[in-house]
Wavefront OBJ file of the C-alpha trace (Angstrom):
o trace
v -0.799 16.495 -30.676
v 1.234 17.205 -27.584
v -1.868 18.145 -25.643
v -3.505 14.715 -25.948
v -1.459 12.931 -23.228
v -1.863 15.951 -20.945
v -5.614 16.016 -21.534
v -5.787 12.274 -20.903
v -3.891 12.719 -17.660
v -6.170 15.511 -16.407
v -9.340 13.667 -17.396
v -8.062 10.485 -15.812
v -7.382 12.203 -12.519
v -10.931 13.607 -12.586
v -12.703 10.386 -13.508
v -10.776 8.132 -11.121
v -11.295 10.490 -8.201
v -13.985 8.205 -6.808
v -11.460 5.407 -6.229
v -10.036 6.819 -3.030
v -9.952 5.234 0.404
v -13.079 3.422 1.544
v -12.408 4.281 5.184
v -11.581 7.617 6.780
v -7.825 8.029 7.089
v -6.475 9.641 10.266
v -5.302 13.178 9.567
v -1.580 13.825 9.962
v -0.020 17.280 10.168
v 3.425 18.591 9.278
v 4.136 18.647 13.007
v 3.262 14.931 13.228
v 5.617 14.171 10.330
v 8.385 16.277 11.864
v 8.094 14.437 15.179
v 8.210 11.122 13.346
v 11.265 12.309 11.401
v 13.066 13.032 14.675
v 12.120 9.603 16.008
v 13.467 7.932 12.866
v 16.651 10.002 12.990
v 17.223 8.876 16.582
v 17.395 5.224 15.564
v 20.826 3.633 14.914
v 21.993 4.072 11.332
v 23.223 0.486 11.092
v 20.105 -1.639 11.140
v 20.530 -5.033 12.845
v 20.033 -8.090 10.639
v 18.434 -11.336 11.738
v 19.696 -14.390 9.888
v 17.197 -17.211 10.293
v 16.896 -20.455 8.419
v 14.304 -20.783 5.673
v 12.350 -23.129 7.925
v 12.357 -20.588 10.769
v 11.196 -17.761 8.502
v 8.510 -19.944 6.963
v 7.257 -20.973 10.402
v 6.986 -17.331 11.514
v 5.161 -16.293 8.340
v 2.754 -19.237 8.552
v 2.021 -18.560 12.217
v 1.367 -14.862 11.551
v -0.826 -15.620 8.531
v -2.959 -18.104 10.478
v -3.389 -15.751 13.413
v -4.355 -12.775 11.244
v -6.704 -14.799 9.046
v -8.490 -16.077 12.144
v -9.015 -12.473 13.277
v -10.074 -11.134 9.856
v -13.724 -12.212 9.299
v -15.301 -9.331 11.213
v -13.157 -6.786 9.345
v -13.781 -8.486 5.987
v -17.545 -8.436 6.534
v -17.455 -4.776 7.524
v -15.427 -3.915 4.403
v -17.726 -6.028 2.170
v -14.723 -8.014 0.979
v -15.804 -10.779 -1.444
v -13.525 -13.293 0.293
v -11.577 -13.564 3.525
v -8.955 -16.229 2.887
v -5.323 -15.374 2.197
v -2.532 -17.274 0.487
v 0.595 -16.049 2.323
v 3.958 -17.470 1.287
v 7.580 -16.946 2.280
v 9.957 -16.322 -0.647
v 13.652 -17.165 -0.205
v 14.905 -14.131 -2.110
v 17.108 -11.246 -0.928
v 14.735 -8.572 -2.251
v 13.574 -6.266 0.562
v 9.896 -6.468 -0.259
v 6.422 -7.845 0.373
v 3.612 -7.734 -2.161
v 0.266 -9.085 -3.290
v -1.275 -9.588 -6.708
v -4.700 -10.094 -5.166
v -4.410 -13.867 -4.956
v -0.999 -14.457 -3.337
v 0.830 -12.511 -0.634
v 4.612 -12.826 -0.744
v 7.064 -11.760 1.962
v 10.731 -11.979 1.033
v 13.766 -13.131 2.988
v 15.448 -9.778 2.301
v 12.759 -8.010 4.319
v 12.504 -10.696 6.994
v 16.185 -10.169 7.844
v 15.338 -6.651 9.077
v 12.306 -7.698 11.135
v 12.982 -8.393 14.785
v 9.654 -9.535 16.215
v 6.593 -11.453 15.079
v 4.627 -8.240 15.619
v 6.668 -6.535 12.879
v 6.107 -9.444 10.497
v 2.394 -9.201 11.308
v 2.367 -5.506 10.343
v 3.790 -6.348 6.914
v 1.494 -9.320 6.282
v -1.457 -7.346 7.659
v -0.669 -4.505 5.251
v -0.873 -6.848 2.257
v -4.056 -8.404 3.645
v -5.386 -4.853 3.950
v -4.859 -4.344 0.222
v -6.876 -7.478 -0.490
v -9.640 -6.664 2.004
v -10.053 -3.199 0.454
v -9.895 -4.656 -3.091
v -7.101 -2.317 -4.135
v -5.725 -4.660 -6.800
v -9.083 -4.730 -8.550
v -9.284 -0.932 -8.366
v -5.847 -0.569 -9.936
v -6.754 -2.927 -12.768
v -9.955 -0.989 -13.437
v -8.139 2.356 -13.367
v -5.477 1.051 -15.748
v -8.147 -0.078 -18.213
v -9.995 3.245 -17.962
v -6.757 5.162 -18.433
v -5.796 3.205 -21.540
v -9.225 3.739 -23.128
v -9.369 7.458 -22.360
v -5.861 8.119 -23.604
v -6.544 6.150 -26.795
v -9.761 8.046 -27.456
v -8.147 11.433 -26.928
v -5.080 10.652 -29.008
v -7.230 9.117 -31.752
v -9.411 12.208 -31.776
v -6.387 14.432 -32.111
v -5.146 12.360 -35.069
v -8.511 12.623 -36.807
v -8.606 16.375 -36.216
v -5.122 16.957 -37.591
v -5.152 14.277 -40.270
v -1.837 12.976 -38.935
v -1.629 9.246 -38.228
v 1.085 7.952 -35.892
v 0.519 4.405 -34.557
v 3.529 4.663 -32.226
v 2.189 7.846 -30.662
v -1.195 6.168 -30.178
v 0.388 3.141 -28.512
v 2.537 5.366 -26.285
v -0.509 7.399 -25.283
v -2.451 4.248 -24.365
v 0.503 3.022 -22.305
v 0.761 6.368 -20.526
v -2.956 6.327 -19.753
v -2.761 2.823 -18.329
v 0.219 3.747 -16.162
v -1.416 6.900 -14.787
v -4.677 5.060 -14.198
v -2.910 2.363 -12.209
v -1.185 4.962 -10.037
v -4.306 6.995 -9.244
v -4.764 7.439 -5.482
v -2.243 4.716 -4.764
v -0.826 6.619 -1.775
v -4.311 6.694 -0.267
v -4.583 2.960 -0.841
v -1.236 2.369 0.869
v -2.352 4.389 3.887
v -5.685 2.563 3.949
v -3.863 -0.790 3.866
v -1.774 0.360 6.854
v -4.928 1.438 8.696
v -6.661 -1.890 8.068
v -3.475 -3.671 9.129
v -3.531 -1.798 12.426
v -7.130 -2.849 13.082
v -6.392 -6.419 12.011
v -3.370 -6.678 14.304
v -5.390 -5.306 17.205
v -8.099 -7.908 16.597
v -5.372 -10.590 16.598
v -3.927 -9.201 19.865
v -0.550 -8.171 18.457
v 1.429 -5.360 20.097
v 0.781 -2.316 17.878
v 3.712 -0.331 19.252
v 6.168 -3.152 18.572
v 4.605 -3.740 15.168
v 5.096 -0.083 14.230
v 8.865 -0.441 14.388
v 8.737 -1.936 10.884
v 7.882 1.485 9.435
v 10.851 3.006 11.286
v 13.072 0.299 9.806
v 11.812 1.015 6.301
v 12.250 4.741 6.937
v 15.917 4.188 7.718
v 16.258 2.647 4.258
v 14.948 5.802 2.600
v 16.216 9.383 2.413
v 12.735 10.773 1.725
v 10.903 12.860 4.291
v 7.766 13.717 2.300
v 6.113 11.786 -0.533
v 5.742 13.388 -3.949
v 2.452 13.331 -5.867
v 3.025 10.127 -7.807
v 4.960 8.051 -5.271
v 3.084 4.801 -4.662
v 3.985 4.657 -0.955
v 3.962 7.401 1.667
v 7.449 8.553 2.633
v 8.866 6.923 5.767
v 8.148 9.554 8.430
v 4.648 10.084 7.037
v 4.017 6.389 7.444
v 5.349 6.338 11.014
v 3.149 9.319 11.903
v 0.095 7.748 10.265
v 0.652 4.490 12.172
v 0.799 6.362 15.481
v -2.490 8.066 14.601
v -3.986 4.723 13.591
v -3.032 3.212 16.948
v -4.848 6.023 18.755
v -7.929 5.493 16.585
v -7.923 1.719 17.086
v -7.554 2.045 20.844
v -10.521 4.435 20.914
v -12.716 2.156 18.776
v -15.090 0.028 20.873
v -15.641 -2.565 18.119
v -12.163 -2.479 16.543
v -13.591 -1.419 13.166
v -12.513 1.638 11.113
v -14.686 4.648 10.414
v -16.206 4.808 6.924
l 1 2 3 4 5 6 7 8 9 10 11 12 13 14 15 16 17 18 19 20 21 22 23 24 25 26 27 28 29 30 31 32 33 34 35 36 37 38 39 40 41 42 43 44 45 46 47 48 49 50 51 52 53 54 55 56 57 58 59 60 61 62 63 64 65 66 67 68 69 70 71 72 73 74 75 76 77 78 79 80 81 82 83 84 85 86 87 88 89 90 91 92 93 94 95 96 97 98 99 100 101 102 103 104 105 106 107 108 109 110 111 112 113 114 115 116 117 118 119 120 121 122 123 124 125 126 127 128 129 130 131 132 133 134 135 136 137 138 139 140 141 142 143 144 145 146 147 148 149 150 151 152 153 154 155 156 157 158 159 160 161 162 163 164 165 166 167 168 169 170 171 172 173 174 175 176 177 178 179 180 181 182 183 184 185 186 187 188 189 190 191 192 193 194 195 196 197 198 199 200 201 202 203 204 205 206 207 208 209 210 211 212 213 214 215 216 217 218 219 220 221 222 223 224 225 226 227 228 229 230 231 232 233 234 235 236 237 238 239 240 241 242 243 244 245 246 247 248 249 250 251 252 253 254 255 256 257 258 259 260
């Protein structure tokens, strides 16, 4: 009985292994992460806040969204994205966050207060656009469905084999499978979204160095230095290091398109 969730987890990891990044991610070493950690540590501990009106924040977000969307078609076509329009909205909420459900990108006031330049806002919006361009939301939904089915099959098989029926255990196993399926390769997807954001910003003529400060800011909000296996975002210094590598790749790319 106790082996069924474990078996579901192992099988899930195997079967969802094909849902990794579509584009080659720049390699980062421990030395790269250590250098990024030192850079983050050198930043002031008290992050400056920028208190703008709702109208000012909305204007910045709308301007960034329009500029990035205008630069996106070439990248969307290259990534075989089914659409290349984005619904980007400003949310007057103190949550430090930005997110997309695949149809609507939200950037919150709580995060905007820590962003100094339009380039930094562009990095955040570009990251969420990157998720949509790479169809990560659809992949997560598919993995969740696969995980739920596999876990249910394995738990149901165990119940038949033992003759012990436990509906709660079956429901819990299905929930566990769905959760694990939705998390599969999510760190790769986050890094891919950052990479696509870097290319998108370059195509929109944003300053990539200035834009990268946003990952330093987010790093200052976290005590992590390395991401664990099931974290859904790379730890701060890893993200800073990956962005620096992405900049180098973008600058070396003649057509401003990532390597598959």
